[in-house]
Each structure stands twice: as C-alpha cells, then as structure tokens.
C-alpha positions as CSV (number, residue, x, y, z in Angstrom):
1,M,120.2,119.4,126.1
2,P,116.8,118.6,126.0
3,A,115.4,117.3,122.0
4,L,113.6,119.7,120.5
5,R,109.9,119.1,120.5
6,V,108.2,118.8,117.2
7,L,104.6,119.2,115.9
8,I,103.8,117.8,112.5
9,V,101.0,119.2,110.4
10,E,100.8,117.5,107.1
11,D,97.4,115.8,105.8
12,S,99.2,112.9,103.6
13,V,99.3,110.2,106.3
14,T,102.3,108.9,104.0
15,I,104.2,112.0,104.6
16,R,103.3,112.7,108.2
17,R,105.1,109.0,108.6
18,R,108.2,109.7,106.9
19,L,108.7,113.0,108.7
20,A,107.8,111.5,111.3
21,D,110.5,108.9,111.1
22,A,113.3,111.3,109.8
23,F,113.1,113.3,113.2
24,S,113.3,110.1,114.9
25,D,116.1,109.1,113.6
26,D,117.5,112.9,115.1
27,P,117.9,112.3,118.9
28,S,118.0,116.7,118.5
29,F,114.4,115.8,118.1
30,T,111.2,114.2,119.4
31,V,107.8,114.6,117.5
32,V,105.1,115.4,120.3
33,G,102.3,115.0,117.9
34,E,101.0,115.1,114.4
35,A,97.6,116.8,112.8
36,G,96.4,116.3,109.4
37,D,94.6,119.4,109.4
38,G,94.5,123.3,110.3
39,E,92.0,122.7,113.3
40,R,93.8,119.9,114.8
41,A,97.1,121.7,114.7
42,L,95.8,124.8,116.5
43,E,94.4,122.7,119.5
44,L,97.7,120.1,119.5
45,C,99.7,123.5,119.6
46,R,97.6,125.0,122.6
47,Q,98.0,121.6,124.3
48,L,101.4,120.5,123.6
49,R,103.5,123.7,123.3
50,P,105.8,122.6,120.9
51,D,108.9,124.3,120.4
52,V,108.6,124.4,116.5
53,V,106.2,123.0,113.9
54,T,106.2,122.2,110.8
55,M,103.1,122.2,108.4
56,D,102.4,122.0,104.8
57,L,100.8,124.6,103.7
58,M,97.6,122.9,101.8
59,L,95.6,121.2,104.0
60,P,92.1,120.5,103.9
61,G,89.3,123.0,105.2
62,M,91.7,125.7,107.3
63,N,94.4,126.7,105.0
64,G,98.2,126.5,106.4
65,V,98.4,130.8,105.8
66,E,95.4,131.0,108.2
67,V,97.1,128.4,110.8
68,T,99.7,130.2,110.7
69,R,97.6,133.1,111.2
70,R,96.0,132.0,114.6
71,I,98.9,130.1,115.4
72,M,101.2,133.0,116.1
73,T,98.0,135.1,117.4
74,H,96.7,132.5,120.2
75,C,100.4,130.3,120.8
76,P,103.4,131.9,119.3
77,T,106.0,128.9,118.1
78,P,108.8,128.8,115.0
79,I,106.8,127.5,112.4
80,V,108.6,125.7,108.9
81,V,106.2,125.5,106.4
82,F,107.1,124.0,103.5
83,S,104.6,123.4,100.1
84,G,105.3,122.9,96.5
85,M,106.2,126.3,94.2
86,E,104.8,125.1,90.8
87,N,103.7,128.3,89.6
88,R,103.8,131.9,90.5
89,T,100.6,131.6,92.8
90,M,102.2,128.6,94.6
91,G,105.0,131.1,95.5
92,L,103.3,133.9,96.7
93,Y,101.2,131.8,98.8
94,L,103.9,131.1,101.0
95,L,105.1,134.1,100.8
96,D,101.9,135.2,102.5
97,A,103.0,132.4,105.3
98,L,106.0,134.1,105.6
99,T,104.6,137.2,106.6
100,A,101.9,135.6,108.5
101,G,104.4,134.8,111.1
102,A,106.4,131.0,109.4
103,V,109.8,131.6,110.5
104,D,111.2,129.8,107.4
105,A,110.0,127.3,104.1
106,V,111.2,124.7,102.7
107,E,110.3,123.1,99.3
108,K,108.2,120.2,99.6
109,P,109.9,117.2,97.5
110,T,107.8,116.0,94.1
111,R,107.8,112.8,94.9
112,Y,109.3,111.1,97.9
113,L,111.5,112.6,101.1
114,T,115.0,111.6,99.7
115,S,117.6,111.9,102.3
116,E,119.2,115.0,101.7
117,W,115.6,116.8,101.5
118,A,115.2,115.3,105.2
119,G,118.8,116.8,106.6
120,E,117.6,119.8,105.4
121,L,114.6,120.3,107.2
122,L,116.4,119.2,110.1
123,M,119.0,121.9,109.6
124,R,116.2,124.7,108.9
125,V,114.2,123.3,112.1
126,K,116.8,123.5,114.5
127,Q,117.8,127.0,113.4
128,A,114.2,128.1,113.8
129,A,113.7,127.1,116.6
130,R,117.0,127.8,118.0
131,S,118.2,131.2,116.9
132,S,121.8,132.5,117.6
133,A,121.7,134.5,120.8
134,A,124.4,136.9,121.9
135,H,124.7,140.4,123.9
136,V,125.0,143.6,121.1
137,P,125.6,147.1,121.8
138,E,122.5,148.7,122.1
139,H,123.5,152.0,120.1
140,L,127.0,151.8,118.0
141,K,127.3,155.8,116.8
142,P,128.5,156.6,113.3
143,E,131.5,158.0,112.5
144,P,130.6,162.1,112.3
145,T,132.6,163.0,109.0
146,W,130.0,160.4,107.0
147,P,129.4,161.1,103.9
148,V,132.4,162.0,102.3
149,H,130.9,162.2,98.7
150,P,126.7,162.1,98.0
151,P,125.5,158.3,98.5
152,R,124.8,156.1,95.2
153,V,123.3,153.2,96.1
154,V,121.6,150.7,98.8
155,V,122.8,147.3,98.9
156,M,120.8,144.8,101.1
157,G,121.2,140.9,102.0
158,A,118.8,138.9,103.7
159,S,118.6,135.1,104.1
160,T,116.0,133.4,105.9
161,G,113.2,135.7,107.5
162,G,114.5,138.1,104.5
163,P,111.0,138.5,102.1
164,A,109.1,139.7,105.0
165,A,112.0,141.9,106.6
166,V,112.4,143.4,103.2
167,R,108.8,143.7,102.4
168,T,108.6,145.9,105.6
169,I,111.1,148.0,104.4
170,V,110.6,148.9,101.5
171,Q,106.5,149.4,102.2
172,H,107.7,152.3,104.8
173,L,110.2,153.9,102.2
174,P,108.3,157.2,100.2
175,A,107.7,157.0,96.6
176,D,110.2,159.6,96.4
177,F,113.5,157.4,98.3
178,P,116.2,158.6,95.8
179,L,118.6,155.8,95.4
180,P,118.2,152.5,93.5
181,I,118.2,149.1,95.7
182,L,120.5,146.3,94.8
183,L,119.4,143.1,97.2
184,V,120.6,139.4,97.2
185,M,118.4,137.3,99.0
186,H,119.2,133.5,98.9
187,L,116.7,132.3,96.4
188,S,115.1,129.5,94.7
189,E,114.5,129.0,90.8
190,Q,111.3,128.0,91.4
191,F,110.4,130.9,94.1
192,E,112.4,133.9,92.3
193,A,109.4,135.4,89.9
194,S,106.9,135.1,93.1
195,M,109.4,137.4,95.3
196,V,109.4,140.3,92.6
197,D,105.3,140.1,92.4
198,W,104.5,139.9,95.8
199,L,107.1,142.8,96.6
200,A,106.0,145.0,93.9
201,K,102.8,144.9,95.9
202,S,104.6,146.5,98.8
203,T,105.6,149.4,97.1
204,A,105.6,152.7,95.1
205,F,108.8,152.2,92.6
206,P,109.4,149.5,90.4
207,V,110.7,146.0,91.8
208,R,112.4,143.9,89.2
209,H,115.3,141.4,88.5
210,V,118.4,142.8,87.4
211,M,119.2,142.4,83.6
212,D,123.1,141.2,82.8
213,G,125.1,144.5,81.6
214,E,122.6,147.1,82.7
215,P,124.0,150.2,84.0
216,L,123.1,151.3,87.7
217,P,120.0,153.2,87.7
218,Q,120.6,156.8,88.1
219,V,120.0,159.2,91.6
220,G,116.2,160.3,91.7
221,R,115.2,157.2,89.9
222,P,114.5,154.7,93.2
223,Q,113.9,150.8,92.1
224,L,114.4,147.8,94.1
225,I,116.5,145.7,91.6
226,L,116.7,141.8,92.5
227,A,119.9,139.4,92.0
228,R,118.8,135.9,89.4
229,A,118.8,132.9,91.6
230,N,122.6,131.0,90.5
231,R,124.0,133.9,89.7
232,H,126.1,136.1,91.7
233,L,125.1,140.1,91.2
234,V,128.3,142.2,90.9
235,M,129.3,145.6,89.9
236,R,131.9,146.5,87.9
237,E,132.6,149.8,86.2
238,G,129.6,151.2,86.6
239,R,127.8,148.4,85.2
240,L,125.3,145.5,87.1
241,W,126.8,142.1,85.5
242,L,125.4,138.4,86.6
243,S,128.1,135.7,87.4
244,A,128.0,132.0,87.3
245,E,131.3,131.7,89.1
246,E,131.6,129.4,92.4
247,E,129.2,129.7,95.1
248,R,130.5,131.6,98.5
249,H,129.1,130.2,101.8
250,S,127.2,128.1,99.7
251,S,125.6,129.9,98.3
252,R,125.0,131.6,94.7
253,P,124.2,134.4,94.7
254,S,125.8,135.3,97.9
255,V,125.8,139.0,99.3
256,D,129.3,139.1,100.4
257,V,130.4,138.7,96.3
258,L,127.6,141.6,95.8
259,F,128.7,143.9,99.0
260,E,132.8,143.2,98.0
261,S,132.1,144.5,94.3
262,V,130.1,147.9,95.4
263,A,133.1,149.0,97.9
264,R,135.6,148.3,94.7
265,E,132.9,150.8,92.9
266,L,131.6,153.2,94.7
267,G,133.3,152.7,98.5
268,S,131.9,155.6,100.9
269,R,129.3,156.3,98.4
270,T,127.3,152.9,99.6
271,I,124.6,152.4,102.0
272,A,125.1,148.5,102.6
273,C,122.3,146.7,104.9
274,L,122.7,143.7,106.3
275,L,119.3,142.0,107.1
276,T,118.2,138.4,109.1
277,G,119.6,135.0,108.0
278,M,121.3,131.9,108.9
279,G,125.2,131.5,108.5
280,R,127.5,134.7,107.8
281,D,127.6,135.2,104.2
282,G,127.5,139.2,103.8
283,A,129.9,139.9,107.2
284,E,132.9,139.8,105.0
285,G,131.8,141.9,102.4
286,M,130.4,144.5,105.0
287,H,133.2,145.1,106.6
288,I,135.5,145.7,103.1
289,L,132.6,148.5,102.7
290,R,133.2,149.7,106.2
291,R,136.8,150.0,105.8
292,A,135.8,151.9,102.0
293,G,134.0,154.6,104.3
294,A,130.6,152.8,103.4
295,M,127.5,153.5,106.0
296,T,126.4,150.1,107.3
297,L,123.4,148.8,109.1
298,A,122.5,145.3,110.4
299,Q,119.0,144.5,111.8
300,D,119.3,143.9,115.7
301,E,118.4,140.9,117.1
302,A,115.0,141.2,118.8
303,S,113.2,141.7,115.3
304,C,115.2,138.6,113.6
305,V,114.1,135.4,112.2
306,V,117.9,133.9,112.6
307,F,120.3,136.4,113.8
308,G,123.3,134.7,112.0
309,M,124.5,137.1,110.1
310,P,124.0,140.4,111.0
311,L,125.6,139.0,114.2
312,E,128.7,137.8,112.5
313,A,128.5,141.0,110.7
314,I,129.0,142.6,113.9
315,R,131.5,140.3,115.7
316,L,133.5,141.7,112.9
317,G,133.3,145.6,113.3
318,A,131.7,145.8,110.4
319,V,128.5,147.5,111.6
320,R,128.0,151.2,112.4
321,H,124.2,151.1,113.2
322,V,121.8,148.0,115.1
323,L,118.5,149.5,114.6
324,P,114.7,147.2,115.2
325,L,113.0,146.6,111.4
326,N,110.8,148.5,112.5
327,D,113.4,151.5,112.3
328,I,115.7,150.8,109.1
329,A,113.2,152.6,106.8
330,A,113.3,155.9,107.9
331,W,117.1,155.7,108.8
332,L,117.4,154.7,105.0
333,D,115.9,157.4,103.8
334,G,117.6,159.8,106.2
335,F,121.0,158.6,105.4
336,A,120.2,158.6,101.2
337,R,119.3,162.3,101.9
338,R,122.4,163.1,103.6
339,R,124.5,165.6,101.0
340,P,128.2,166.6,103.0
341,K,129.1,170.1,103.7
342,A,131.6,170.3,101.0
343,D,132.5,167.6,98.7
344,A,136.3,166.4,99.2
345,S,138.6,167.3,96.1
C-alpha cells in the first residue's frame, strides 16, 4: 500500500521540523510539503494534492479556519487541525474549523512533542485519510410494532467528527422537540465547556452538562444534556449519575456505558442514535438497546467522517435504520412524537 502523502501547515519552523521527523519515522507516511502560512498552504494543496493535511489553526495572515474553508472549497482534502485550548474562545475557534470541514482535532502540546502525542497524531491522521469502508444495506426497515410505550428519551453517541454532526442535528430539531437528549462524546476537559457554548448557539432549547443525581427531565421539556469529560454518564432509578468507573474502549465517558444503563431503565421507550466516530464504542450498548425494544438509528457511511462506530453497530445487527446525517433530525422528531395505538397492559 502506498504511503500517505502529508502536507504540514505550521508557522513554527521548530515544530514543523519535529512533525516532519515524526512522520518520517513511520513508513506509512511521506511528507510531500511544508507551509508556514495559509496562502502557501493553499498553493501547495492545489499543486501537490496530498492525501491529508495537518494544520495549526494559529497561522500568520489567513487563519486556520479560513484556510480549512478554502481547501474544502477548492481542493477537498482530509484535514487534521491542532490548536491550544486554553480557554473557551480557543475551543470555539477549533469547533469552527471542524464545521468548516476539518476531519479531526488534536490538542497541541504546550511545551514539546512527546512520543505519546506523536503516536496519537499519527494514528488520527491515518484514520482521517483512510476512514473505514464496507457495504451497508441501503434500507433497514423498523419492526412495525414499535413503539410499545411512548418514547421517553433520546440517547446519542459520537466521537471523531461528532461535534459538527451533533450540531447539524440539533439545529434542525424544532423548539418543541418533546424529549430530553443525553449525549456522550469523547471530549477532553479543556474542550467540554466550549462544546456546550458552541452547540447552544445552534438550537432553540437548552444545552448543558449533566448534574450528578438529577432526575431525567420530563417529556415536553427538551434539552441537550452532555456527559462530563472523564466521567461516565449512567441512568439509575430515574436519575442521571456521573461515574468514575474504569474506561470502556479506552474512553470515559463511554457511549456503551450510557446505552446499557438506559436499556436497563427504559428499554423500548428509548430512541438511540450512533454517529460518526472511530472504534466500536456504542455498538454493544446499541445491540442491548435493540434487544430491549428500543428504536436504533445510525449515521450512514457517506456522511460520516469516520464510519467505525456506526459500522460496528450495523455488523452486530444493532441498527434498525441507517440514515444520512441531514435526515436524522426529521426522523428523530417523527419517532419522538410516535404513540402506540394502544398502550401495552
């Protein structure tokens, strides 16, 4: 398999050199160009047509968000951005880059490039350039008996590419969407506050972090409730709890942990949605939810940044519907308003 051709965009000559050395240590990559500013990055992207671009967002002249937007307009290429997230402003800036088309984001080290950071970057760049591909049935029909009871909650999980996907969904849900939404994304502590602010700009209903021990909000009080970084979100006895139990799939919070707890609590009264993300977190939990009678949806391959998590759920037979991202909000709204013809006794 040919090496992945990388364009490095970074204004610091020292960091640029260290990045080039990190890629050179892995035969899966070859560095085809380096740019110290946005204009040069655009020029090299058009000339070299790299497989993937790594880019610092803080560039002289044209900033990284605008560079990302122009690359995706004129020569679409997978982009992995990295930036410091010292405050909410920087976090929002990074989210703007993801919205503009960047595939993934990696925190920039504050002092020097460690081997652990370099290894994480190379893995994320490989995944960005070569997202999973597999055949998925074009149409998965829901069982005609659903719902047995009125829906009570939406649970949602996402990872790589998740911020932009979630924003697309919530900005198209109506203000009177009837159900609370519980969301798990794999976020760092530096990123979580910015995520709430950013998503809140896109929806008419409240967006906030979960409060440990709070009751599940009532039907008719729509809100998007996010898990906290480094804590699992679980439902137990009608309340939402934060847990410091061990990681699942190297993640805390874990989508599986939330999905499994909701399956035990609410079963068939649940609508579950699994979005773009690397790995398999959420697949087993969604399988448990489906066996409990829940409505289960997954984002389709074409609209995913990384098809890993939805694909694993599909392979397990956990998914009733596979949907393009732009269709998910309408489907969620329709499912959330469904009522059984006669409640089960």
